[in-house]
C-alpha positions in Angstrom: -14.2 50.3 138.7 -16.9 47.4 137.7 -15.6 44.9 134.9 -18.0 45.0 132.1 -16.6 48.5 132.4 -13.1 47.2 132.0 -14.0 44.9 129.0 -15.8 47.9 127.0 -11.9 49.8 127.6 -9.9 46.5 127.1 -11.5 46.3 123.9 -11.4 49.9 122.6 -8.0 49.4 123.1 -6.9 48.6 120.0 -9.1 51.5 117.8 -8.7 54.0 121.2 -5.7 56.4 119.2 -7.8 56.1 115.3 -10.9 57.2 117.6 -9.9 60.2 119.2 -8.0 61.9 116.6 -10.6 64.5 116.0 -9.5 65.3 119.4 -5.5 65.4 118.3 -5.7 69.2 118.5 -7.4 69.6 121.7 -5.0 67.0 123.8 -2.0 68.7 122.2 -3.7 72.1 123.9 -4.2 70.0 127.3 -0.3 69.0 126.9 0.2 73.3 126.2 -1.2 74.0 129.4 0.2 71.5 131.4 3.4 71.7 130.6 4.0 75.0 132.6 3.0 73.7 135.8 5.9 71.1 135.4 9.5 71.2 137.0 12.5 69.3 135.2 12.5 66.9 138.8 8.9 66.9 139.5 7.1 63.7 140.6 3.9 63.5 138.3 1.8 60.7 138.3 -1.2 60.3 135.5 -4.5 58.9 136.0 -6.4 57.4 133.6 -3.6 57.1 131.0 -5.1 55.4 128.5 -3.0 54.9 125.5 -1.2 57.6 127.0 -1.9 60.5 124.9 -0.7 62.9 127.4 1.7 61.0 129.6 4.3 61.3 126.6 2.8 64.4 125.4 4.6 65.5 129.0 7.9 63.6 128.4 10.8 65.3 129.3 9.6 68.1 131.0 9.0 66.2 134.9 11.9 64.4 136.2 9.3 61.3 136.1 6.3 60.5 134.6 4.3 56.9 136.7 0.7 56.5 134.3 -2.0 54.0 135.4 -4.5 53.0 133.6 -7.1 50.2 134.9 -7.3 48.9 131.5 -4.6 45.7 130.8 -5.0 46.6 126.8 -5.1 50.5 127.5 -1.6 50.0 129.2 -0.3 47.4 126.8 -0.7 50.1 124.3 0.6 52.8 126.0 4.1 50.5 126.7 4.0 49.9 123.3 3.8 53.2 121.7 6.4 55.1 124.7 9.1 52.6 123.4 8.5 52.8 119.5 8.9 56.7 120.7 11.7 55.9 123.0 10.2 57.1 125.7 12.1 56.2 129.0 11.2 58.4 131.7 7.1 57.5 131.4 6.5 54.2 133.1 3.0 52.6 132.5 1.5 50.2 135.5 -2.0 48.4 135.3 -4.1 50.6 139.1 -7.8 51.5 139.6 -7.6 54.8 140.9 -9.4 54.2 143.8 -6.8 52.4 145.2 -4.0 53.4 143.9 -0.3 51.7 144.5 2.0 54.8 146.0 2.4 56.2 149.8 1.4 59.3 150.5 2.8 62.6 149.5 4.6 60.9 146.6 3.7 63.3 143.1 4.0 66.7 142.9 1.1 66.9 140.0 -1.9 64.7 139.1 -3.5 64.3 135.9 -6.9 63.0 135.9 -8.2 63.8 132.3 -11.7 63.7 130.7 -12.3 60.9 133.3 -13.9 61.9 136.3 -17.0 62.1 134.5 -17.7 58.4 133.7 -16.3 57.7 137.3 -19.0 55.8 138.5 -17.8 57.0 142.0 -15.3 60.4 141.1 -14.8 61.3 144.8 -13.1 58.2 145.3 -10.9 59.0 142.9 -10.4 62.6 144.2 -10.2 61.4 147.8 -7.2 59.1 146.7 -5.5 61.7 144.6 -5.0 64.0 148.3 -3.8 61.3 149.5 -0.7 60.8 147.3 -0.1 64.8 146.5 2.9 66.3 148.1 2.1 69.3 150.3 1.5 72.1 147.9 0.6 69.9 145.7 -1.6 70.4 142.4 -4.1 68.5 140.1 -5.1 69.2 136.6 -8.2 67.8 135.8 -9.6 68.7 132.7 -12.9 66.8 132.5 -15.6 67.5 129.8 -18.7 68.7 130.6 -22.2 68.2 129.3 -25.1 70.8 130.6 -26.0 73.2 129.6 -25.1 72.2 125.8 -27.7 70.2 123.4 -24.9 68.7 121.2 -23.2 67.4 123.7 -25.8 66.0 125.6 -27.4 64.1 122.2 -24.0 62.5 122.2 -23.6 61.5 125.2 -26.4 59.6 125.4 -25.2 58.4 121.3 -22.0 56.7 122.7 -23.8 55.9 126.5 -25.0 52.6 123.7 -21.8 51.6 123.2 -20.8 51.2 126.1 -19.5 54.1 127.1 -21.5 56.2 129.6 -21.3 59.2 132.2 -22.2 59.3 134.8 -21.8 62.8 135.9 -23.4 65.6 133.6 -21.7 68.1 135.0 -21.3 72.4 133.7 -18.5 74.3 134.7 -20.3 75.8 137.9 -21.4 71.9 138.7 -18.0 70.6 137.8 -16.0 73.9 140.4 -18.7 72.6 143.4 -18.2 68.5 142.9 -14.7 69.8 143.5 -14.7 71.9 145.7 -17.3 69.5 147.6 -14.3 66.7 147.5 -11.3 69.1 149.6 -10.3 71.0 146.4 -9.6 74.6 145.7 -9.7 76.3 142.5 -6.5 77.7 140.9 -7.4 78.5 137.3 -10.4 77.4 135.0 -10.9 77.5 131.0 -13.6 75.9 129.3 -11.7 74.5 125.6 -13.8 73.7 122.7 -14.0 70.4 121.2 -16.8 67.9 120.1 -17.3 68.3 124.0 -17.1 71.5 125.1 -14.0 70.7 127.8 -12.9 73.0 131.7 -9.5 72.6 131.9 -9.0 72.7 135.3 -6.4 73.2 137.7 -6.9 72.3 141.3 -4.7 72.7 144.8 -6.0 70.1 147.8 -8.0 72.8 150.4 -6.1 71.6 154.3 -8.1 69.3 155.9 -8.7 70.3 159.7 -6.2 68.2 161.0 -3.6 70.9 158.9 -5.0 73.5 160.4 
């Protein structure tokens, strides 16, 4: 990710939880929808964890959760919250979604929430996700959708002024096509209502030509 984007997110870390307070119920809904996909011994990865809202919400439902973000300030805040809450089964690390430091097939579930649309090259993140998912693994990728929603488009433009740019303004079908074009089949999809409508998508890697 670009250095200037990392600077924006580092600065935002101190007020991120306060800013996201309005979407607290949405994140709880994401956690509630995700829990049934986890098993007590599942190794789980969350990419772009921010201050750990989802990872900490899922603590105790999986074997262990690795939660990564490219912003050191976000990870510092997440670690502080985990310590305060006494959470020990979530590990927070600074990592780049385009170049994950995990072995192939390391995780049964990979979560990337509200991030692909603000990545300049989200297909690189999906390539890494395919690499680190175990055979039969699941991608959970809830993502804000913009196209066709006037209020969401206006709010997105306002946020871009502050440095939070949406590079991709998919509608639900466009988001599905993007995932499919990058090697994933859609298992489940529903739209959740929030400040932005959000497509909660569960997908699985399609077998490559080499695996068929």
